[in-house]
C-alpha positions in Angstrom: 172.2 191.6 63.7 174.1 191.4 60.4 172.3 188.3 59.1 169.0 189.8 60.0 170.0 193.1 58.4 171.0 191.3 55.2 167.6 189.6 54.9 165.8 192.9 55.4 168.2 194.8 53.0 167.5 192.3 50.2 163.8 192.9 50.5 163.8 196.7 50.7 166.5 197.0 48.0 164.8 194.7 45.5 161.4 196.4 46.2 163.1 199.8 45.3 164.8 198.3 42.2 161.3 197.7 40.8 160.7 201.4 40.5 163.4 201.6 37.8 161.5 199.2 35.5 157.9 200.3 36.1 155.8 200.7 32.9 156.3 202.6 30.6 160.0 202.5 31.5 160.8 205.9 30.0 161.7 207.7 33.2 165.1 208.8 31.8 163.6 211.2 29.2 162.9 214.8 29.9 159.4 214.9 31.4 159.2 218.7 31.7 155.7 219.8 30.7 154.5 216.1 30.7 154.3 215.6 34.4 154.1 218.1 37.3 157.3 219.3 38.9 156.3 217.6 42.1 156.0 214.2 40.4 159.3 214.8 38.6 160.9 215.1 42.0 159.2 211.9 43.1 160.4 210.1 40.0 164.0 211.3 40.7 163.9 210.1 44.3 162.2 206.8 43.5 164.0 205.8 40.3 167.5 207.4 40.5 168.1 207.7 44.3 166.2 204.6 45.7 165.9 202.4 42.6 169.3 202.6 40.9 171.2 203.2 44.1 169.9 200.0 45.8 171.9 197.7 43.5 175.2 198.6 45.1 174.1 197.3 48.5 173.0 194.1 46.9 176.5 193.8 45.3 178.2 194.5 48.6 176.1 191.8 50.3 177.1 189.3 47.6 180.8 190.0 48.0 180.5 189.9 51.8 178.7 186.6 51.8 181.1 185.1 49.2 184.1 186.1 51.3 182.5 184.5 54.4 181.7 181.2 52.5 185.3 180.9 51.2 186.7 181.5 54.7 184.7 178.6 56.1 186.6 176.1 53.9 189.6 174.4 55.4 192.8 174.9 53.4 192.5 176.1 49.8 189.0 176.9 48.6 187.5 174.7 45.9 186.9 177.4 43.3 185.7 175.0 40.7 183.0 173.7 42.9 182.0 177.2 44.0 181.8 178.5 40.4 179.9 175.4 39.4 177.4 176.2 42.2 177.1 179.8 40.9 176.3 178.5 37.4 173.3 176.8 38.9 172.2 179.7 41.1 173.0 182.6 38.7 173.3 181.6 35.0 170.5 179.0 35.0 167.9 181.5 36.4 169.3 184.1 34.0 168.6 181.8 31.0 165.2 180.6 32.3 163.8 184.0 33.2 165.0 185.6 29.9 163.4 182.7 28.0 160.1 183.3 29.8 160.3 187.0 29.0 161.0 186.4 25.3 158.2 183.9 25.1 155.8 186.3 26.6 156.7 189.2 24.3 156.5 187.0 21.2 153.1 185.6 22.3 151.7 189.0 23.2 153.0 191.3 20.6 149.7 191.3 18.7 147.9 192.4 21.9 150.4 195.0 23.2 151.6 197.8 21.0 154.6 198.5 23.2 157.8 198.3 21.0 159.5 195.5 22.9 162.8 194.3 21.5 162.2 190.9 19.9 165.3 188.7 19.0 165.8 188.5 15.2 169.0 186.4 14.6 171.5 184.2 16.4 173.4 187.1 17.9 170.3 188.9 19.2 168.9 185.6 20.5 172.1 184.9 22.4 172.1 188.4 23.9 168.4 188.2 24.7 168.9 185.0 26.7 172.4 185.4 28.2 173.1 189.2 28.2 176.4 188.7 26.4 177.1 192.3 25.4 174.2 194.3 26.7 171.2 193.9 29.0 169.1 191.0 28.2 165.4 191.0 27.2 164.5 190.7 30.9 166.6 193.7 31.8 166.8 193.3 35.7 168.3 189.8 35.5 171.3 191.0 33.6 172.5 191.8 37.1 173.0 188.0 37.6 175.3 187.9 34.6 177.5 190.7 35.9 177.5 189.1 39.4 178.7 185.8 37.9 181.6 187.7 36.2 182.4 189.1 39.7 182.5 185.5 41.0 185.0 184.6 38.3 187.2 187.5 39.3 186.8 186.7 43.1 189.9 184.5 43.4 192.1 187.3 42.2 190.3 190.0 44.2 190.5 187.9 47.4 194.2 187.3 46.9 194.8 191.0 46.6 192.5 192.0 49.4 194.2 189.6 51.8 197.6 191.2 51.3 196.7 194.2 53.4 194.5 197.3 53.7 196.8 199.5 51.6 196.6 197.2 48.6 192.9 196.8 49.2 192.4 200.6 48.9 194.5 200.7 45.8 192.4 197.8 44.3 189.1 199.6 45.1 190.5 202.8 43.6 191.3 200.9 40.4 187.8 199.4 40.3 186.4 202.9 40.8 188.5 204.2 37.9 187.2 201.4 35.8 183.7 202.7 36.2 184.7 205.8 34.2 187.3 204.1 31.9 185.4 200.8 31.3 188.6 198.8 30.9 186.6 195.6 31.4 184.7 196.2 28.2 182.0 193.7 27.4 183.1 191.6 30.4 180.8 193.7 32.5 177.6 195.5 31.4 177.7 197.6 34.6 181.3 198.0 35.9 180.1 199.5 39.1 178.8 196.1 40.3 182.4 194.9 40.5 183.4 197.9 42.6 180.8 197.3 45.2 181.3 193.5 45.1 185.0 194.2 45.9 183.9 196.4 48.8 181.9 193.5 50.2 184.9 191.2 50.0 187.1 193.8 51.7 184.6 194.4 54.6 184.5 190.7 55.4 188.2 189.9 54.9 189.4 192.8 57.1 186.8 192.1 59.8 185.2 195.5 59.7 182.1 195.6 62.0 179.1 196.3 59.8 176.6 195.8 62.6 175.0 198.6 64.6 178.5 200.0 65.4 178.6 201.3 61.8 175.4 203.4 62.3 176.3 206.9 63.4 174.1 210.0 63.3 177.0 212.2 61.9 177.6 209.6 59.2 173.9 209.4 58.3 173.9 213.2 58.0 176.9 213.2 55.7 175.4 210.5 53.6 172.1 212.4 53.2 174.1 215.6 52.4 176.2 213.8 49.7 173.0 212.3 48.2 171.3 215.7 48.0 174.4 217.3 46.6 175.0 214.7 43.9 171.4 214.6 42.8 170.8 218.3 42.6 174.3 219.4 41.9 175.0 216.9 39.1 173.9 219.3 36.3 176.2 222.1 37.7 179.2 219.7 38.0 178.6 218.5 34.4 178.5 222.0 33.1 181.7 222.9 34.9 183.6 219.8 33.8 181.7 217.8 31.2 183.9 214.7 31.3 183.1 211.1 32.0 185.2 211.0 35.1 183.1 213.7 36.8 179.9 211.9 36.0 181.4 208.6 37.3 182.7 210.2 40.5 179.3 211.8 41.2 177.5 208.6 40.6 179.9 206.5 42.8 179.6 209.0 45.7 175.8 208.9 45.5 175.7 205.1 45.3 178.0 204.7 48.3 176.0 207.2 50.3 172.6 205.6 49.5 174.0 202.1 50.0 175.0 203.2 53.5 171.6 204.7 54.2 169.9 201.5 53.0 172.0 199.5 55.3 171.3 201.7 58.3 167.6 201.4 57.5 167.8 197.6 57.2 169.5 197.3 60.5 166.9 199.6 62.1 164.0 197.8 60.6 165.4 194.4 61.5 165.0 195.2 65.2 161.4 196.5 64.9 158.2 194.5 64.7 158.4 194.8 60.9 161.7 192.9 60.9 160.2 189.4 61.2 157.6 190.2 58.5 160.3 191.4 56.1 162.4 188.4 56.8 159.4 186.1 56.0 159.3 187.8 52.5 163.1 187.3 51.9 162.8 183.6 50.7 160.5 184.9 47.9 162.4 188.0 47.0 164.8 186.5 44.4 161.9 185.2 42.4 160.2 188.5 42.7 163.3 190.2 41.4 163.5 188.0 38.4 159.8 188.1 37.6 158.9 191.7 38.1 159.7 192.9 34.6 157.5 190.1 33.2 154.7 191.1 35.6 155.0 194.7 34.5 154.8 193.6 30.9 151.7 191.6 31.6 150.1 194.5 33.5 151.0 197.1 30.8 147.8 196.7 28.8 145.9 197.3 32.0 148.0 200.3 32.7 147.4 201.6 29.2 143.7 201.2 29.6 143.5 202.8 33.0 145.9 205.7 32.7 147.0 205.8 29.0 150.5 207.1 29.7 152.9 208.8 32.1 151.3 212.2 31.6 147.9 211.1 33.0 147.1 212.6 36.4 146.3 209.1 37.7 149.7 207.7 36.6 151.4 208.4 40.0 149.0 206.1 41.6 149.7 203.4 39.1 153.5 204.0 39.4 153.5 203.2 43.1 151.0 200.3 42.6 153.2 198.4 40.2 155.9 197.3 42.7 153.3 196.4 45.2 151.4 194.3 42.7 154.6 192.7 41.5 155.6 191.8 45.0 152.2 190.2 45.8 151.9 188.4 42.4 155.5 187.1 42.7 155.0 185.7 46.2 151.7 184.0 45.3 153.3 182.7 42.1 156.3 181.3 44.0 154.0 179.3 46.4 152.0 178.0 43.5 155.1 176.8 41.7 156.5 175.3 44.9 153.4 173.3 45.3 152.8 172.2 41.7 156.3 172.0 40.0 158.8 172.1 42.8 161.8 171.2 40.6 161.1 174.1 38.2 160.5 176.4 41.2 163.9 175.6 42.6 165.6 176.2 39.3 163.9 179.6 38.9 164.7 180.5 42.5 168.5 180.1 42.4 168.4 176.4 43.5 166.2 177.1 46.6 162.7 175.8 46.8 160.4 178.7 47.7 158.2 178.2 50.7 154.9 176.5 50.0 153.1 178.8 52.4 152.5 182.5 52.0 154.4 184.8 54.5 151.3 185.6 56.5 150.5 181.9 56.7 154.0 181.2 58.1 153.5 184.0 60.6 150.2 182.3 61.9 152.0 179.0 62.2 154.9 180.5 64.0 152.8 182.7 66.2 149.3 181.3 66.6 146.6 183.6 68.0 146.4 183.7 71.8 142.9 182.1 71.9 144.2 179.1 69.9 146.9 178.6 72.5 144.4 179.0 75.3 142.1 176.4 73.7 145.0 173.9 73.4 145.9 174.5 77.1 142.3 173.9 78.1 142.1 170.7 76.0 
């Protein structure tokens, strides 16, 4: 159940992440008077609640899987080999996908008036390609950079977590405090990723059952209540105590609550008829994650021609269409790359060759129509 849930969680979380980067990517500005109050609510739910709050579960899953892979080694884990593997699966895709994004923006700046950030000197080029001090040109893949830093910290984190639950709680409290204090500085662009990565390590090391036993109606109700309170009560809390710690605490509570809800949804979906369909998409989802900002940039002239901007009454339709288009284009593009340039496809897809068949083609092979089976029996 857990492995099936992880595959489904990756798909639904990355699909929701795409809402954060939809064109024109200015969802953080005050849209009062520009869009309707109803669509403002939709944007808040899609971008802040579902989009930004899906990253923590991806971080938890990464920590959980890493702790499991380390446990399988006899004796002392070979950290050098593990980190070398993560260079190939995290840093190489980070570099390649950023290079693709920069190339696209330079080639298309005469066609698209969007003020994209183009590298100007050695420092901006280094940051654009490797996200050294701030998000790279391909903003979503900066997550891979922070995740690699978490891998570097993992020997220390695991050593502390294995010393008992009390020290684990103190460690996680320290990582939560770091979200507000930012003691890691430029080491982490988003310090919250390390907090949730550490939670994933702790769950695996301490053998906490994260299967269906973790799904409880009362816990779901509490998570929903906390999500609602932290979204609509955030302004009131900030007015009462306008300090960074309050903002960080509010955000952490919301991220934990929504991560739990995402996980419950993933476990539930995994056991339905949609579960196999979602798991068939999972081998493509890393490539979709890395490419969706590029696809949105390619689609932006079309969006500008169709709806003009975020204030157009038709923009809500285009807003929801973008992740669907990115998912479809990413999957088709992955199969084309796998068939034509498999080595490049593997490098772009974290070292794994994407399937050569589309998900629905795989489903037909795995579950042929009844009349085909009847014909074979008759033959």
